[in-house]
N, C-alpha and C positions, 0 to 999 in steps of 0.2 A: 504493500500500499504506500502511496506517495506520502512524504512527510508534510505535504501541504494540506492533506485532507483533514478538515477540522481545526486547522491552525489559524490563529488570529494574526493577520499581517497588517501592520501600521504603515501607511504611506505618508511620507513627510513632504512630498512635492508641493510647490506652490499651487494655488488654485488653478484649475484648468490644464494641468500638466499630466501627460501620459494617461488618458483614461483607458487606453487599450490595456495597460498593465493591470488595472483593477479588474477588468473583464476577464483577462487570461487567468488571473489568480483565482477568481471565483469559479471559472470553468474547471480548475484543477481541485476544487473543494475547499478552498480557503475562505475564511471570513475576513473581509477587508474593511478596515477602519481608514478613513481619509481625514487626517487632521494636519494641515500644513504646519511646519515649524517656522516658516517664513511667509511673509506676504510682500509681494513686489509692487512698489508704487512708482509709477513714472513721474519724473520731475517736470514741473510746469514748463520749463524752457527746453525740454529734451530735444525737440525738433525745431528749434530756432532756425530761421532761414540762414543765418550766418553759419551755423554749425553744419547744416546740410550742404552749403556751398564749399566749406573747408574740407568736408569729407570728400567730396568729388574731386577737389584739387589736390589732395594728398597723394603721396607715392605709395603709402601703405596704410592699411587699416589694422588695428590691433583689437581683436575680438576675444574676450576672455570668458564669455558666458552667453547662454541662449537668450538671456533677457536683453542684452545689448542688441541682439539681432531683432528681437520682436518689438522692442520699444524705441528703436532708432533705425537700424539698418534697413529694415523692410520698407521704410518710408523714403529712402533715398533713391533718387531716380537719375543716377549718373548714366551717361551713354555707355552701353556695354562695352564698346571697343576701347573706351578711355578710362575704365574703371581702375582704381588703385589696386595693387596687390593686397592679399588678405593673409594675415598670420592669426591662427586661432589656437586657443588653449583648450585642449580636451576633445575626446572623440564625440561627446554629446553636442559641443558647440559646433564642431565641424559638420555633424550631421544636420543640425539646425540650419546652418549656413547653405548646405546643399538643398534642403527643403525650400529655402527662400531664394534659390538660384544665385547664390553668392558663394561659389565653392572656394575653399581655402587653398592658397598657394603653398602654404607650409603649416604644419600642425605640430604642437608639442603637448606632451601629457604630464610634465612635471612642474606646472605652474608658470607664472608670468616671467619670473627672473630667468628661469631655464630658457623660456622661448626667446627673451631678449638676448641672452648669450648665444643661442643658436643663430639668430639673425645676424648678429655682430660677427659671428665666426664664418658664415657662409654667404653673406650678402654685403654689398657695399652700402652702409647705412650712413656714412658721413655726408651731410648736406641734404639728406633725404628728410621729407616730412611724413611723420607718423601720426594719424588721427586715431584717438583712443576713446571711444564711447564706453563709459564704465559705470560701475556703482558708485554712489556718493561716498561710500566707505572703503573704496579699493585702495590697496597699498600703492606707494609711489615708487617702489624699488625697480619695477620693470621699466617704467618711463625714465628713471634717473640713470639706469645702466645704458639706455640708448643715448640719452643726452651726453653721458660721459664719453661715448664713442662718436660724437659729432653730429648726431641726429637732432632734428627739431621735433618735439612731441606736443601734440595739442590734446590735452586731457579734458574731456567733455562729459561730466556726470549726466547720466540720462535716467537713472532709477535708484531707488533706495530699497533695502531689504530690512524689514522689521519683524519681530515676533507679533503674531496676531494678539490683539488685546483681549483680555478676560477669557482666554482659552485654557482649558484643562488638558495639560500634556502628560498628566500621570497615566493616562491610558496607554501611553507608549510603553511605559515600564511594566504594564500588566499584559502586554501583547506577547505573542510567541516570537515574532520577528518584526524588525524595523528596517525599512528601506530608506537610506539616506542619499540625497541627490546633490549635495553641494557642500563646499567648505563651510558655509554660513549655517547650514542645517546641522552640520557636525558640531559646530561651536555651541549652538543652542541646545542640542542633545546632550553634549557633555556638561553643560550647566544644569540641565535637568537631572542628569545622573548624579552629579555632585551634591545636589540639593536633597537627594533621596538615597544616601549611601547604603541603606539596608534593604532597598528594593531589589528584586531580582533583576538580572540583566538579561534582555531578550537577545535572540540571535540577530546579528546585524549584517545588513547587506550594503555595500558601497556601489553606487551607480558606475563607477570607473575609477581609473588609477589616481585622478586628482583628488577625488573624495577619499580614496583609500590613504592617500598621503595625509590628508587632513585628520583621519581617524588615528593614524599612528602618532601624529603630533599631539593629539589630545590624550594620548596614553591608552588608546584602545587598540589592541592587537589581535583579537580574535573576531574575525568577520570573513565574509565571502565577498569576492569582487566580480561584478558582471564582466564578462569578456568583452562585450560591446554594450553601449547605452540603449539597447533595444528592449522592448517589453519581453520578448522571448528569452533573451540572455538574463534579464533581471528575474524572471520567473525561475529559471534554472538555478541562478545564484541563491535565491531565496530557499528553494527546495535543498540545495547543498548545505546552507547555513543551518536550516531546521534539522537536517539529518545529522549534521555534526554536533548539534546541541544535545542529541539524546545520550544517555549514559554510556552506550556501548560504541558510539561513533568516534572517529579520529578527530583531531583538531582541524578546524578550517584554516588554511593559509590566508594570509591577508591579501594576496595578489602580488603583482610585481612591484618592486620598489621604484 
């Protein structure tokens, strides 16, 4: 019998994200709870005409999340032949770019600073303009590394990620498995876990290697990582995590470093 049958799986995706995952989990016999750990709020000037023009005029776009695509890039109407190159962080972001017909020219899975290092090592960045639509709370290290190598970086916050107000997240700790979808979700989950040190720890699933890295940084080392950020692979990783959580099952590896 599948480890998913009768298991309660808590999805932390922001509202509107991956409805297919919930449907596939239910089809495998799981009970699905949907309570986002974060809510994404677009900023009022996210699509200011000046920013849209600067984006089209740039040499490169730095895209580090799906939310940057949904809340900014999908509204940009550059001529396809004159579009800037795109550098993306994470397979989920790259997939979202493809879905919106903005395929990435290069992709990194180890975070923003690693992507900046890759760009500096393999491309001529000096004198080039990088447009960076990002979270209001994004770190500056990636942009600074590019600037240190002679690039011009235009950082343009387009959304903010906040915990939902008045939400009861303790259901996550009572679930059999939790699916985490971003570094911000990991941070909020770690805060929840630390606030309830005596609560049982559910089986944990990371959507990809970037989320896996955030889990390890938060001191969480027992989890399963989806091979790709697709619903099918997330279902498989959830079944793996639940199977490994049984008394007789082996430890689940955290995925590639």
